[in-house]
N, C-alpha and C positions, 0 to 999 in steps of 0.2 A: 504493500499499500504506500503511495506517495503521500508525503506530508505536506510539501510546499511545491507550488508551481508558479512560474513567471510567464505571463502572457505578453507578447509583443504586439504592438498595434500602432497604426498611425494616430495622429492626435486630432483628427477632424471629429465633428459632433457624431457623424454617422459611424466612423471607425470605432470610436469609443463606446458608442451604443452597442455595437456588435461585440466588442471585447467584453463589456459588462454582462451582456446576455449570455455569452459562453461561460463566464465566471459563475453567474447565478445558476445556470443549468447544471454545471459540474458540481456545485455545492449541494444541489438537490439530491445528487447520488452519493456524494462523499462529504457528509456533514462536517467532518473534522479537518478537511483539507484547507490549507491557507493558500490563497491565490493573490498575487500582486500583478497589476498591470502596468507595464513599462511602455511609455510612448516614444516613438522613434520617427524622426522626420525623414522623408524620402525626397529624392530629386523632384518628383512630381509636386511635392508640397512647397518646395523652395522656389521653383521656377514658375511663376504665375503670369508672366508677361508674353508668353509665347504659346501657340496651339501645341497640343500634345505631339502632333505630327512633326513639329520642328525641334522638339526637345531631343529626339532620337533615341533609338533602341527600345527594347522591350523591358518590361519590369520597372518602369519609372516610379511606380508606387509600392514596389515590393523588394527591390534589391537590398536596401539597407537593413530591412527587417530580416531578410533571409541570412544576411551576414551575421547579424546578432544571434540567429538561431544556430549557425554553424560554429560560432565561437562560444556557444553555451551561455550567452548573457541572458538568453530567454530560453523557455522550454517548448512553448507553443507560439506559433505565429498565426494571428487571425487576420484574414484577408477578405476583402470583397473578391469572390472567386473570379470574376470577370477581369480583375487586374492581374491575375497570376499567369505568367507565360505558360504556354502549353508544353514547352520543353522544360522539364523540371530540373532545377539546379542539382548537380551531383551531390549525393549525400542527404538529400531531402526527399520528402514524400507528403502527399496529402493523407492525413490520418483520419479525417472524418468530414463529411458534408452533412450538416444538420438539414432539417426540413426546409425546403426552399420556399421563399416568399414568392408571390405572383411576379413573374419576370417582365411583365409589360412595361412599356414606356407610357408617360403621361404627357399630354399637351396641357400647358397652363396658359390661359388667356384671361383677359380682363372680364369677358362675358361668358366663359365657359363653353366655347364652341369647339366643334371638331375640325379636322383638316379640311374637309369639303366646304365648311362654312367660313373659312378664313377669308378676309377681304383680298381682292386681287393685289399682287405685288407685296404682300405682307412680309415683314422681316421676322425671322424665327431665330431665337438664340439657342445655340447648341455647341458643345465642344467636341461633338462626335462626328466623324466622317460618315459612319454608318447611318446615323440619323439624317444628316444632311442630304446624303445621296438618295435615301428612300423618300424623303420629303420631296426633292426635285423630281424623282421618278413619278410621284403621284400628282404633283402640282408644279408644272414647269415655270409658273410665274412667281413662285416664292423665292425669297432671297434668305440666305442664312448668314449669321454673324457668330463669330467665335466667342465663346464665353467660358472662363475658367473660375476655379475657386470651389469652396465647399458649398453645400446646399443653401444655407442661410445667405451666403455671399451672393450666390447666383439669383436667389429670389429677390434680394435687395437691388441688385443690378437691374433685374427685369422691372421691378416697380419703379425705378428711377429713369427707365427708358421709354421710347415710343414704339418698341417692338410690338408686333401683332401677337407674339406668343413665345413660349419657351418650352423645350422638351427636357424632361428629367425622368429618372426611373421611378416606377411606382414603389418599389421596395424601400428606397431611401426615404421617400416622403412619408410612407406609412410608418416606418420605424421611428421617425422623428416627430410623428403626429402632426404633419403639415399638409395633409390632404384636405381640400375643402371644395366648395361648389365650382371653383374655377378650374378644376382638374378634370380633364377628360381621358379616360383610359383608352389607348389606341388599340384597334383591333390588329391581330397578327397579319391580316391580309394587307394592311397598309404599313405596318411598322413591326418587322421582326426584331426582337431584342437582341442585345449582345450575347455572345456565348457566355453561358453561366451567370447571366444577369439575375439578380435576386438571390443567389446562393452565397453562403459563407463557407470559406475553406479553412480548416484547421491544419496547418502545415507543421511537421515535426521532422526531427532527424530520423533518417531511415532505419538506423540500427537501434533506435530507442523503443524496444518492445514494451517496456513498462508504461511509458507515456501513451503508446499506441493502444494498449489494453485499457488504460484509464479513460481515454476520450472516445473509445469505441461506443460508449453509451449514447453519445450525441449523433452517431451516424444514422442517416435515413437511407435505406436501400434504394427507394425509388428516386429520390433527389440525387444520390450519388450516381445512379445509372444514367439519369438524364444529363448530368453535368459531364460524365465520362463520354457519352455519345457526342455531345457538342464540342468538347475539347479535342477529341480525336479528329473530328471533321476539320476544325480550325488548324490543328497541327498539320494535317495533310494538305491544306491550302496554303500553309505557310503564312498565315495572316495574323495581325494584331490590331492595335488601335488604328494603324495607318491604312487598313484595308476595310472597305465597307461590306463586311459579311454579317448577316443576321441569321439567327438560328433559334429554334425552339424544339425541345423534346418533351413529350408528355408520356407518362407511364400510367397505365391502367390495368389492373389484373394481370400483372406480369408481362404485358405487351408494351413495347416502347415504339412510339412513332416520332420521327425527327423530320423537320422541314427546314430548309435553309434557302437563302437568296444572296447572290453576289451582284451588287449593283455598281454601275459605272459611276465614277466620281461626279460626273455632271448630270447624273439622273437619266441620261439617254442610254437605255439598254440595261437589261437585268436577266439573270438566269435563276430560275427557282425550281426546286424539285423536292420530293419527300419520299420516304419509305418507312417501313415498319418491320418489326421482328421481336424476338424475345428479349426481355430486360437483361438477361445474362450475356447477350451478344452486343452489349452497348457500344463497345470500342470498334468492333468490326462494322456495325451499322453506320457509325459516324464516317469511317473511312470509305465505306461503300458509297454513301451519298456524296461525299466529296469527289470521288472519282466520276459519278454521274454528272455532277455539275461541271467539272472540268471538261468532260467529253461533250457536253451539249452547249458549249459556248463560254463557260466560265473561264477557261484558259485564256481565251482571246481577250476577255474583259480584264483579267489580271495582268495580261501582258500590256494592255493599253495603259493601265494604271501605273505600271512600272515606268512606262515611257513619260508619263505626265508628272515627273518629279517636281515640276514647278507649278503644277496646277493648284490654284487657290480656291477651295470651296467656300471660303469665308470672305468674299469681297467687302470692302468698306461700305457699310450701310448709310 
């Protein structure tokens, strides 16, 4: 039995909510355990004046936390799973995926309207290439503007702007109790979420079987399978925050269905497909869907994106 644990987390409101949630859930199972939360600043937290695509590299919100895990400054790293690179750092592993929150995105407007009801040429705030590309795919007239910062900061920027709307993840808004009548949940047909959006990942050292056993009480098999399928798809497509790939996996009665879309950066052209199979084959299903997307036009879109290194999806509004 482990007596003490140190959880590593970013210092944003959402990250700390997630770390505190993990702490409380572990204490429910191990009443005598003492758990400390250590906040760690990442490159993504420190560089706020550039779009994520210009900061460079994967793991901008996770690298420093992983380093603390490897040097045993912390015992568990709690991440928003969508921020975690699909190629796992050597010596580390995902030890548990708790029950996933609704993965959807939310459109926030002054009057609570959906995408179809936005005024022509509306400006939408988002820091995500995936969201920007899917917005333009659905509404060619819309314009996007880059927005960085934690959730309260983004909401403040939106309230001080003349934008027509802003898109954030449902999970973060719900966890911070910030959902209201101005929030419209976007249907998957219009906006597929980021890979693993809404899921929390507990990352540990691969050889640490005692901690692995301890946190296994928080693992949800359906959520873990869904995340595994989506991450294997993204890994095969070699994508990250810089590539507009959306995906959603749903598990019901042991069956897993996964759907994904690759969208051109300018919203002109997209490839979408889906398949289903048994939950235990989650990783293979993700890879198989990725292959289908590549064969049906996805490879051409990804090649075009690679050529457009200077493409700016966030023109000055």
